[in-house]
N, C-alpha and C positions, 0 to 999 in steps of 0.2 A: 504494499500499499504506499503511494506515495503522498508526502506532506506538500501543503499548499507552498512552502519555500523551496522545494527541491529544483525548481528551475533557477531560481537565483542562486541557489547552491552551486548547481552545475556550471552556470555563468561565471561564477567567483573562482572555482576550481579551474576552469578554461582560462580565465584571465591570467590567474597566477602562473601557470603553466607556460602561457604564450609571453609573459612578460619576464619572468625568471627562470624558466626550464625547470622549476621544483615541481615535482608531483605532490599534490595533497590529496586526501580523501575527506569525504563529508563528515567523519569524525573527528578530523583534525581539529583542536582547539582553535587554531588561527580562523578558522572559517566563522566561528562564532564572534571572533572580534571584527572581522571584517563585514559580517552582516550588520553589527552594532554600528560600525562606522558608516556604512552604507545608509542606515536609517538617520544616523546623526546628521550627514550631510544633507539628505533629503529634507529633513526638518529646517535645517539652516537655511536652504536654498528657498523654502516656501516662505520662510519668516521674511527672507529679504525680498522675495518677491511682492508679498503683502505690504511691506514697507515703501517699496518702490511705487506700487499703485496708490498709496495713500499721498506719497510725495507728488506724485503726477497728477492726483487729481487737485491737490491744493496749490500746484503751480498755475494749473489752468483755470482755477477760480481766481487767482490773483491776477493773470493774464486778462481774463474777461472783465474784471474790475477796473484794471489799468486802461483798457480799451474803451470802457464807459465814460471816463473822464475826458 
């Protein structure tokens, strides 16, 4: 029975081998670390994108107010 993360794990294993030539397996502790790192990056990028969207909206509002003067 495959777990939902198996595709991600397979991709991580393939990436590690492609980049380093080192073979790891799904039960290797580094896989857990890399999964946590991947999740951390996704969270950080999501927060950054949200912040950028808010800043863009604020900028556009300022530009609209300036154009009205």
